[in-house]
C-alpha positions as CSV (number, residue, x, y, z in Angstrom):
1,M,48.3,-9.4,-2.0
2,K,47.0,-8.2,1.3
3,K,43.6,-7.3,-0.2
4,Q,43.4,-10.7,-1.9
5,F,44.3,-12.4,1.4
6,K,41.6,-10.4,3.2
7,R,39.0,-11.4,0.6
8,V,39.8,-15.1,0.9
9,A,39.8,-14.9,4.7
10,V,36.3,-13.3,4.7
11,I,34.9,-16.0,2.4
12,C,36.5,-18.8,4.4
13,A,35.4,-17.4,7.7
14,S,31.8,-17.0,6.3
15,T,31.9,-20.5,5.0
16,L,32.7,-21.9,8.5
17,L,30.0,-19.7,10.0
18,A,27.4,-21.0,7.6
19,A,28.6,-24.6,8.2
20,S,27.9,-24.3,11.9
21,F,24.2,-23.6,11.0
22,Y,23.7,-25.7,7.9
23,S,22.9,-29.4,8.1
24,C,23.8,-31.6,5.1
25,E,21.6,-34.4,6.3
26,K,18.1,-33.5,5.4
27,E,15.2,-35.7,4.3
28,G,13.5,-34.5,1.1
29,A,13.5,-31.2,-0.7
30,N,10.6,-29.8,1.3
31,N,12.4,-30.5,4.6
32,Q,15.6,-29.0,3.3
33,E,13.7,-25.8,2.4
34,N,12.2,-25.6,5.8
35,E,15.5,-26.2,7.6
36,V,17.6,-23.6,5.7
37,K,19.5,-21.4,8.2
38,T,20.6,-18.0,7.1
39,V,23.6,-16.0,8.4
40,P,23.9,-12.2,8.6
41,F,24.6,-10.5,5.3
42,F,28.3,-10.1,4.4
43,E,29.8,-8.6,1.3
44,V,31.2,-10.8,-1.4
45,E,33.3,-9.0,-4.1
46,K,32.3,-9.5,-7.7
47,G,34.1,-12.4,-9.3
48,D,34.6,-14.2,-6.0
49,S,32.5,-17.3,-5.2
50,I,31.1,-18.7,-2.0
51,S,29.7,-22.1,-1.1
52,K,26.1,-23.0,-2.0
53,S,25.6,-24.0,1.6
54,I,25.7,-20.3,2.6
55,F,22.3,-18.5,2.8
56,R,22.6,-14.8,3.6
57,E,19.9,-12.6,5.1
58,K,18.8,-9.5,3.3
59,P,20.6,-6.3,4.5
60,E,18.8,-3.1,5.4
61,F,18.0,-1.2,2.2
62,G,16.6,2.1,3.5
63,D,13.9,4.0,1.6
64,D,14.9,2.9,-1.9
65,E,11.8,0.9,-2.9
66,V,11.6,0.0,-6.6
67,E,13.7,0.6,-9.7
68,V,12.9,-0.6,-13.1
69,L,16.3,-1.6,-14.3
70,F,15.4,-2.6,-17.9
71,T,12.5,-3.3,-20.2
72,T,12.9,-4.7,-23.8
73,E,9.9,-2.5,-24.6
74,N,11.9,0.7,-23.9
75,Q,15.3,-0.5,-25.2
76,L,14.9,0.9,-28.7
77,K,13.4,4.1,-27.4
78,G,16.4,4.5,-25.0
79,E,18.8,4.0,-27.8
80,G,17.0,6.5,-30.0
81,T,16.3,3.8,-32.6
82,S,13.1,3.8,-34.7
83,I,11.1,0.6,-34.6
84,V,11.3,-1.1,-38.0
85,L,8.0,-2.1,-39.6
86,N,7.5,-5.9,-39.2
87,S,10.3,-6.2,-36.6
88,P,10.1,-9.3,-34.5
89,K,7.3,-9.2,-32.0
90,Y,7.5,-12.3,-29.7
91,I,10.1,-13.4,-27.2
92,C,11.3,-16.8,-28.5
93,N,14.3,-17.7,-26.4
94,L,16.5,-16.7,-23.5
95,K,20.2,-17.3,-22.9
96,T,22.7,-16.4,-20.2
97,W,26.3,-15.2,-20.0
98,V,28.1,-16.2,-16.8
99,S,31.6,-15.0,-16.0
100,K,34.0,-14.0,-13.3
101,K,34.7,-10.9,-15.3
102,N,32.2,-8.2,-16.5
103,D,32.9,-9.0,-20.1
104,A,29.5,-9.9,-21.6
105,P,29.1,-8.6,-25.1
106,N,26.0,-6.5,-26.1
107,T,24.9,-9.1,-28.7
108,K,25.8,-12.7,-29.3
109,D,24.6,-15.2,-31.9
110,G,21.5,-13.1,-32.7
111,Y,20.6,-12.5,-29.0
112,T,20.5,-9.1,-27.3
113,K,21.8,-8.5,-23.8
114,I,19.6,-7.3,-21.0
115,P,22.2,-5.0,-19.3
116,V,21.4,-6.0,-15.7
117,D,23.6,-8.2,-13.5
118,L,21.2,-10.8,-12.1
119,N,23.6,-11.2,-9.1
120,E,23.3,-7.5,-8.3
121,G,24.2,-6.8,-4.7
122,A,25.1,-10.4,-3.9
123,G,28.6,-10.6,-5.3
124,G,29.4,-13.8,-7.1
125,K,29.8,-14.0,-10.9
126,W,28.3,-11.6,-13.4
127,I,25.2,-13.1,-14.8
128,Y,23.4,-11.5,-17.8
129,L,20.3,-12.6,-19.6
130,Y,19.9,-12.4,-23.4
131,Y,16.8,-12.6,-25.4
132,S,15.8,-13.2,-29.0
133,K,12.6,-12.4,-30.8
134,T,10.6,-13.8,-33.7
135,N,7.5,-13.2,-35.8
136,T,6.7,-16.9,-35.8
137,I,4.0,-17.6,-33.3
138,D,4.8,-21.3,-32.8
139,Q,8.3,-20.4,-31.7
140,G,7.1,-17.9,-29.1
141,L,7.1,-18.2,-25.3
142,T,3.8,-18.2,-23.4
143,S,4.9,-18.2,-19.8
144,L,8.0,-17.9,-17.6
145,S,8.7,-19.4,-14.2
146,A,11.8,-19.4,-11.9
147,K,12.3,-22.5,-9.8
148,A,14.3,-22.2,-6.5
149,Q,15.6,-25.2,-4.6
150,V,18.3,-25.9,-1.9
151,L,19.7,-28.8,-3.9
152,P,20.7,-28.7,-7.6
153,I,17.7,-28.9,-9.9
154,T,18.0,-31.7,-12.4
155,L,14.4,-32.4,-13.5
156,E,12.0,-30.1,-15.4
157,D,8.4,-29.7,-14.1
158,Q,5.8,-31.3,-16.3
159,G,4.8,-29.1,-19.2
160,W,7.8,-26.8,-18.7
161,N,11.1,-26.5,-20.5
162,T,14.5,-25.4,-19.3
163,I,15.4,-21.9,-20.6
164,G,18.1,-19.4,-20.0
165,T,21.0,-21.8,-20.5
166,D,24.5,-20.6,-20.9
167,F,25.8,-20.0,-24.4
168,D,28.7,-22.4,-23.6
169,I,26.7,-25.2,-22.1
170,L,24.8,-27.6,-24.4
171,G,21.5,-28.7,-22.8
172,G,22.5,-27.5,-19.3
173,W,20.9,-24.9,-17.2
174,T,22.2,-21.8,-15.4
175,D,22.0,-21.3,-11.7
176,L,21.0,-17.6,-11.5
177,N,22.8,-17.4,-8.1
178,D,26.0,-18.8,-9.5
179,G,28.9,-17.8,-7.2
180,A,26.7,-16.1,-4.6
181,G,25.6,-19.0,-2.4
182,G,21.8,-19.2,-1.7
183,H,19.3,-21.2,-3.6
184,Y,19.8,-22.9,-6.9
185,I,17.6,-20.9,-9.3
186,K,16.7,-21.8,-12.9
187,L,14.3,-20.5,-15.5
188,Q,11.5,-22.5,-17.0
189,T,9.2,-21.7,-19.9
190,K,6.2,-22.9,-21.8
191,R,6.1,-22.6,-25.6
192,W,3.3,-21.9,-28.0
193,S,4.2,-25.1,-30.0
194,H,2.9,-27.1,-27.0
195,R,-0.6,-25.6,-27.3
196,K,-3.5,-27.3,-29.1
197,E,-5.6,-24.1,-29.3
198,L,-5.3,-21.7,-32.2
199,S,-5.5,-18.6,-30.0
200,G,-4.0,-17.6,-26.7
201,E,-1.4,-15.5,-24.9
202,I,2.2,-15.0,-26.0
203,I,5.1,-13.0,-24.5
204,T,6.2,-9.9,-26.2
205,E,8.5,-8.1,-23.7
206,I,10.7,-8.8,-20.6
207,A,11.5,-6.5,-17.7
208,V,13.9,-6.6,-14.8
209,I,13.2,-4.7,-11.6
210,S,15.1,-4.2,-8.3
211,S,13.2,-3.7,-5.0
212,A,13.8,-3.3,-1.3
213,S,10.6,-5.3,-0.8
214,S,9.3,-8.7,-1.7
215,T,6.0,-7.0,-2.8
216,P,7.1,-4.2,-5.0
217,T,4.8,-1.4,-6.1
218,L,5.5,-0.8,-9.8
219,P,4.8,2.2,-12.0
220,A,1.2,2.4,-13.3
221,Y,2.1,1.3,-16.8
222,F,2.9,-2.2,-15.5
223,N,-0.6,-2.5,-14.0
224,F,-2.3,-1.6,-17.3
225,G,0.0,-3.3,-19.7
226,N,-0.6,-7.0,-19.1
227,W,2.7,-7.4,-17.2
228,Y,3.1,-10.5,-15.0
229,R,5.7,-11.1,-12.4
230,V,7.9,-14.2,-12.1
231,E,7.3,-14.8,-8.4
232,T,10.8,-16.0,-7.4
233,D,13.4,-13.5,-6.2
234,L,16.5,-14.1,-8.4
235,N,18.6,-13.2,-5.3
236,K,16.9,-15.7,-3.1
237,G,19.1,-16.8,-0.2
238,A,22.1,-14.7,-1.5
239,G,21.3,-11.3,0.1
240,G,21.1,-8.3,-2.2
241,K,17.9,-6.6,-3.2
242,Y,14.9,-8.5,-4.5
243,I,15.4,-9.0,-8.3
244,Y,12.3,-9.9,-10.2
245,L,11.6,-10.7,-13.9
246,Y,8.4,-9.5,-15.4
247,F,6.9,-10.5,-18.8
248,K,4.3,-8.8,-21.0
249,I,1.7,-10.8,-22.9
250,V,-0.6,-10.1,-25.8
251,F,-3.5,-12.2,-27.1
252,V,-3.1,-13.6,-30.6
253,D,-5.2,-15.7,-33.0
254,K,-3.3,-17.8,-35.5
255,R,-6.4,-17.8,-37.8
256,Q,-6.1,-14.1,-38.4
């Protein structure tokens, strides 16, 4: 009981501290972004939630620079599983599992879990990303983007589609900072089915990296493997290390 009281007290005190810096009366999204005030980093235990009005600074991380937490490319190798001939090649969808408990299953509804908590180091809820693959080019993804805003995001950018929605939310989108304060962050994608060309790039793999820097230096195979970074830190405004998604592309021609 004392531990629980202490946790609540820390969160309440931090909320009051943030409120003293944060103004709710801002004009336009750009002005709001410019006027965000951050507070010193403080710990939030997993499962707890803090107000979205709280923006925490990054703590000191020491010498730990970059860690590749997961790649779909190496998942089968890591599990000692042979790649089956004609196994699905292209990433076609992403889903999320958001919970106050670390209870995300390894697979769900044909999707495979990326075993990385996207709220790593920031407290809040456990958030896991799931992916599915296909051999049908028209169903594949061609690009990924993460959009971060101070206010809830309700509109898609032109030409982009919401992706990474929760399994339990029909048509909604997942805030990848859920429970950890900071910016509202959602994933967006473009699909091959929107293209008029018969050839182009398509996503085959996804990776998640953790970094002490906003400009991580990755292992060489990322530089020579057509990997691209989703520029937004998935812990933006919530403290914790920089968490970035990467995606790998290949060139395909539907006429072949």
